[in-house]
TORMIGU-787587 format. One record per residue (C-alpha): x, y, z. Coordinates in steps of 0.5 Angstrom, whole numbers, plus 2048, in hexadecimal, padded with zeros to 3 digits. Layout:
// TORMIGU-787587
XYZ;...
This chain:
// TORMIGU-787587
7E4718915;7E871E913;7EA71F90C;7F072490A;7EC72A907;7F172B901;7F07248FF;7E97258FF;7EA72B8FB;7EE7278F6;7E97228F6;7E47268F3;7E972A8EE;7E87308F2;7E17308F2;7E072F8EB;7D97318E8;7DA72A8E4;7DA7278EB;7D472A8EE;7CE7248EF;7C97288F3;7C772E8F7;7C572D8FE;7C1731903;7C7735905;7CD733900;7CF7308FA;7D17288F9;7D77268F5;7D971F8F3;7E071E8F5;7E67198F4;7EA7178F9;7F17148F6;7F47128FC;7EE70E8FE;7EE70A8F7;7EB70F8F3;7E570E8F8;7DF7138F6;7DB7178FB;7D771D8FB;7D97238FF;7D5729901;7D7730902;7D4736903;7D273A8FD;7D773F8FB;7D17448FA;7CB7478FE;7C57428FD;7BE741900;7BB73B904;7B6736902;7B173B903;7B07408FD;7AE746902;7B4745907;7B974A907;7C0749904;7C5745908;7CC748909;7D2744908;7D3744910;7CC741911;7CE73C90B;7D473A90F;7D0739916;7CB735912;7D073090F;7D3730916;7CD72E919;7CB729914;7D2725915;7D172591C;7CA72291B;7CC71D916;7D371B91A;7CF719920;7CA71491C;7CC70D91C;7CC709916;7C5708913;7C470590C;7BF70990A;7C271090C;7C8713908;7CF71190B;7D371690E;7DA71590C;7DE71B910;7DF72390F;7E572890E;7E672D913;7DE72D913;7DE73190D;7DD72B908;7D972590A;7DA71E906;7D5719905;7D4713901;7D37148F9;7CC7128F7;7CC7118EF;7C57108ED;7C27178EF;7BC7188F3;7B57158F4;7B271C8F0;7B671A8EA;7B47138EA;7AC7158EB;7AC71C8E7;7B271C8E2;7B17188DB;7B77188D7;7BB7128D3;7C07138D9;7BB7118DE;7B870A8E0;7B17098DF;7AD70A8E6;7AE7058EB;7A96FF8EB;7A37008F0;7A66FB8F5;7AD6FF8F5;7A97058F6;7A67028FC;7AD7008FE;7B07078FD;7AA70A902;7AC705907;7B3706907;7B270D908;7AD70C90D;7B3708911;7B870E910;7B3713913;7B170E919;7B970D91A;7BA71591A;7B471691F;7B7711924;7BD714924;7BA71B926;7BB71E91F;7B672191A;7B8722913;7B3728911;7B472790A;7B1720908;7B0721900;7B171C8FA;7B77218F8;7BA71E8FF;7B97178FD;7C07158FA;7C170E8F7;7C870A8F7;7CB7068F2;7C77008F4;7C17058F3;7C07058FB;7BC70B8FD;7BF70F903;7BD715906;7C271B905;7C3723906;7C372490E;7C472B90D;7BD72D910;7BD728915;7BD72991D;7BE726923;7B8726927;7BC72792E;7C072D92B;7BA72F928;7B673092E;7BC734931;7BD73992B;7B7738926;7B873A91F;7B373D91A;7AE738916;7B273690F;7B073190A;7AE730903;7A8733900;7A372D8FE;7A6729904;7A672D909;7A172C90F;79C73290F;79B731916;7A3732917;7A273A918;7A673B91E;7AC738921;7A8735927;7A4731922;7A972D920;7A9726921;7AA71F91E;7A372091B;7A6725916;7AA720913;7A471B913;7A172090E;7A672190A;7A771A909;7A0719907;7A171E902;7A67198FF;7A2713900;79D7178FB;7A27188F6;7A47118F6;79D70F8F5;79B7148F0;7A17168ED;79F71D8ED;7A37238F0;7A27268F7;7A172C8F3;79F72C8EC;79C7338EA;79A7318E3;79472D8E7;78E72F8EB;78F72E8F1;79772F8F1;79872C8F7;7987248F7;7957248FE;78F7288FC;78E7248F6;78F71D8F9;78B71E900;78471F8FD;7857198F8;7877158FE;781717902;77D7158FC;78070F8FB;7827108F4;78970C8F5;78A70B8EE;78A7128EC;7907138F0;79470D8EF;79970E8E9;79F70D8E5;79E7068E3;7A27018E6;79C6FC8E8;7997018ED;7927008EA;7926F98EA;78D6F58EE;7926F28F3;7946F98F5;78D6FC8F6;78D6FB8FE;7946FD8FE;7937048FB;78D7058FF;792704906;797708903;79370E901;78F70E908;79670E90B;798714907;791718909;793717910;79A71990F;79872090C;791721910;790728913;78F72591A;79672491C;79571F922;79171A91D;797719919;79B71291A;7A271291D;7A8710919;7A870991C;7A070891A;7A270A913;7A8705912;7A3700915;79E701910;7A370190A;7A56FA90C;79E6F890C;79D6FB905;7A36F8902;7A16F1904;79A6F2903;79A6F18FB;79F6EB8FC;79A6E8901;7946E98FD;7986E58F7;79A6E08FB;7946DB8FA;7956DB8F3;79D6D98F4;79A6D48F9;7956D18F4;79B6D18EE;79F6CD8F3;79A6C88F5;7996C78ED;7A06C68EC;7A06C18F1;79A6BD8EF;79D6BC8E8;7A36BA8EB;7A06B48EF;79B6B28E9;7A16B18E5;7A56AD8EA;79F6A98EB;79E6A88E3;7A66A68E3;7A56A18E8;79F69E8E4;7A269D8DE;7A969B8E0;7AA6938DF;7B068E8E1;7B56908DC;7B16958D8;7B069D8DA;7AC6A28D7;7AD6A98D8;7A86AE8D9;7A96B58D7;
C-alpha cells in the first residue's frame, strides 16, 4: 500500500522525539496515528536524521544515502513476503522513504527477559518461553523457505503485539539469497549473536541465522544476556556450551517460571542440546530451521504428555466416585421414599 508522505509526517507530529519508540539497524521507528484510518496506531520507520553506525561497533559510519538504500532494500524484502503470524506485518510505504508496519505495544523479548521494573510484566512461565521459542523458529523457517536470510536475529528484534504474540522484526540487514549471489554484501549482524564463522560474504548461509537463533534460545532458557561483561565468560555461548557438555543443565536454567520442576527436566535437556547444536563451530552439523521448529513442537508437548497420566488418573477417580454414588442411591431408594446421597 502506498501512503501519502505528508500524512505520515503528520501522523508522527513531524517525527517528534516524543513519538520515537525504537532504533533499528539503519533507522528510527516512530509511533504514528493515522487519523484518516479511524486513528489507527502504526509504526513508521525512517532513516535516522544523522550519521550512524551499523550493528557492529567496529563498522564505519553509514551515510544518509546508504541508510536510504538500506531502507529501500528492507521495503523490497518485506513487501515481497506473504503474511505470516510470526513475522512483523508490512503495511506499506511512502515514496520508499518511509516504511509502515504494525505497531507492537508490548516491547521486546530482551526487555521481558532482562529489564525488571514495575512497568514490566514478570518473566513468562516456562511453557510460555518454549512457545515463544517455537514461534520464532517458525518465523525463521518461513523466511528461509522464501529465500530470505534475516542476519540480525536477537531478542531485541523479537517484539510482542497487544495479545503478547511474539513476532520477528527489523529486516534492516535481511538479504534475498538470489540477489545476494549476484551482488554479495559484507558480513553484518550484532555482536554476541553474529555467527563467528560468517567472516566473508561467501560464507553466508541459512546456518548463519541458525547460530543467532541458538543464542536467543540460550537467552530464553537461562535469562542471561548474549553478552554480559559483568560475568566471565561474557559470552552466553562460551558460558553455556561447556555446561551443556558436562550435563550441568540445572546451572543454566534460570529466571523461575517453573523451569526447574521435575516435569521439565527432559524438556530442558532437549532444549539445551538443540541450542548447543545451533551454535556449534561445525557449521554443517547445525540443524536446519525446519528441524529446529519440529524439535520445539516436541519440547512444547513433552511436559503435557508427561503430566497426562496424572490427569487421566484424576479423571478416572472422579468417574469411579460418581458410579459409586449412583449405585448407593439405587440401593437406598425405596418405593415412595428417596434418600439423597451427597
